[in-house]
Wavefront OBJ file of the C-alpha trace (Angstrom):
o trace
v 97.449 254.167 252.021
v 97.410 254.599 248.219
v 97.098 250.839 247.662
v 93.870 250.815 249.606
v 92.516 253.806 247.613
v 93.387 253.320 243.914
v 91.622 256.519 242.815
v 93.197 258.890 245.415
v 95.534 261.482 243.879
v 96.918 264.942 244.666
v 93.546 266.663 244.226
v 91.482 264.049 245.957
v 89.568 261.197 244.298
v 89.394 260.727 240.582
v 90.404 262.887 237.714
v 89.065 266.418 237.051
v 86.374 266.230 234.379
v 87.184 262.553 233.899
v 84.077 262.060 231.806
v 85.664 264.232 229.067
v 88.701 261.965 228.806
v 89.288 258.654 227.150
v 89.819 255.702 229.474
v 93.509 255.686 228.581
v 93.913 259.444 229.227
v 91.984 259.057 232.493
v 94.245 256.290 233.653
v 97.447 258.271 232.712
v 96.177 261.358 234.525
v 95.316 259.322 237.682
v 98.791 257.776 237.629
v 100.357 261.283 237.404
v 98.162 262.597 240.251
v 99.074 259.564 242.414
v 102.775 260.024 241.772
v 102.390 263.655 242.597
v 100.704 262.790 245.910
v 103.371 260.363 246.806
v 106.058 262.952 246.073
v 104.553 265.126 248.839
v 105.105 262.743 251.774
v 106.638 265.421 253.926
v 103.616 267.663 253.515
v 101.252 264.743 254.229
v 103.248 264.039 257.431
v 102.868 267.745 258.449
v 99.047 267.609 257.844
v 98.934 264.245 259.780
v 100.725 265.816 262.785
v 98.391 268.848 262.739
v 95.261 266.629 262.490
v 96.173 264.267 265.314
v 97.275 267.147 267.565
v 94.183 269.317 266.981
v 91.147 267.324 265.824
v 89.815 264.208 267.594
v 88.374 261.496 265.388
v 84.764 260.532 266.059
v 82.334 258.079 264.555
v 80.014 260.477 262.818
v 81.066 261.988 259.445
v 81.062 265.750 259.987
v 83.296 267.792 257.691
v 84.170 267.904 253.981
v 87.785 267.188 253.134
v 87.901 270.304 251.000
v 86.853 272.502 253.939
v 89.362 270.803 256.228
v 92.152 271.370 253.669
v 91.490 275.126 253.893
v 91.380 275.078 257.669
v 94.663 273.125 257.754
v 96.254 275.581 255.337
v 95.449 278.569 257.564
v 96.760 276.717 260.641
v 99.906 275.291 259.058
v 100.605 278.364 257.009
v 101.279 276.601 253.678
v 99.357 275.075 250.762
v 97.657 271.679 251.450
v 96.047 269.800 248.672
v 92.714 267.934 249.098
v 94.580 264.634 248.423
v 97.144 265.433 251.073
v 94.408 266.121 253.645
v 92.619 262.894 252.745
v 95.768 260.847 252.807
v 96.708 262.244 256.216
v 93.282 261.576 257.600
v 93.342 257.959 256.368
v 96.838 257.436 257.737
v 95.673 258.744 261.142
v 92.634 256.410 261.114
v 89.943 259.032 260.857
v 86.696 257.503 259.487
v 85.835 258.837 256.068
v 82.782 258.505 253.812
v 82.579 257.367 250.273
v 84.021 259.871 247.763
v 81.631 262.516 246.409
v 83.520 263.908 243.471
v 87.014 264.688 244.625
v 86.027 265.003 248.276
v 85.053 262.815 251.252
v 83.438 263.532 254.581
v 85.809 263.097 257.478
v 84.676 262.289 261.029
v 86.222 264.977 263.230
v 85.054 266.486 266.501
v 83.019 269.618 265.839
v 84.033 270.858 269.327
v 87.697 270.658 268.294
v 86.983 272.169 264.927
v 85.215 275.106 266.619
v 88.268 275.564 268.845
v 90.620 275.532 265.814
v 88.328 277.982 263.961
v 88.348 280.294 267.015
v 92.141 280.348 266.936
v 92.649 278.176 269.985
v 94.687 275.284 268.536
v 98.038 273.818 269.220
v 100.842 275.335 267.235
v 103.292 272.565 268.286
v 102.797 269.662 266.026
l 1 2 3 4 5 6 7 8 9 10 11 12 13 14 15 16 17 18 19 20 21 22 23 24 25 26 27 28 29 30 31 32 33 34 35 36 37 38 39 40 41 42 43 44 45 46 47 48 49 50 51 52 53 54 55 56 57 58 59 60 61 62 63 64 65 66 67 68 69 70 71 72 73 74 75 76 77 78 79 80 81 82 83 84 85 86 87 88 89 90 91 92 93 94 95 96 97 98 99 100 101 102 103 104 105 106 107 108 109 110 111 112 113 114 115 116 117 118 119 120 121 122 123 124 125
């Protein structure tokens, strides 16, 4: 997953305020963020399980990864980083858009999303 997305790290794509850093500092920060993301494999697996249990993938990009991360946090009951959400969505095969800043659009069913937001989601994942 990370090999396919060389700029994906714990907080999503890229480095926060990367334009203010030297290329060397930007590269070092991205390496650190990627290592941090890799160290959270168990959390990514939990988000993956929640996604595939509750939100069907569709073709049309519908929801921002940052919004989905907050929805997943409420459902799972623990912190989820933007990068963890994106990594889980990619692992599960959900279509995603091109990065916009740290975020991407993810193609999830709006009907399923409404069901989750209404509190009617599966707690067994």
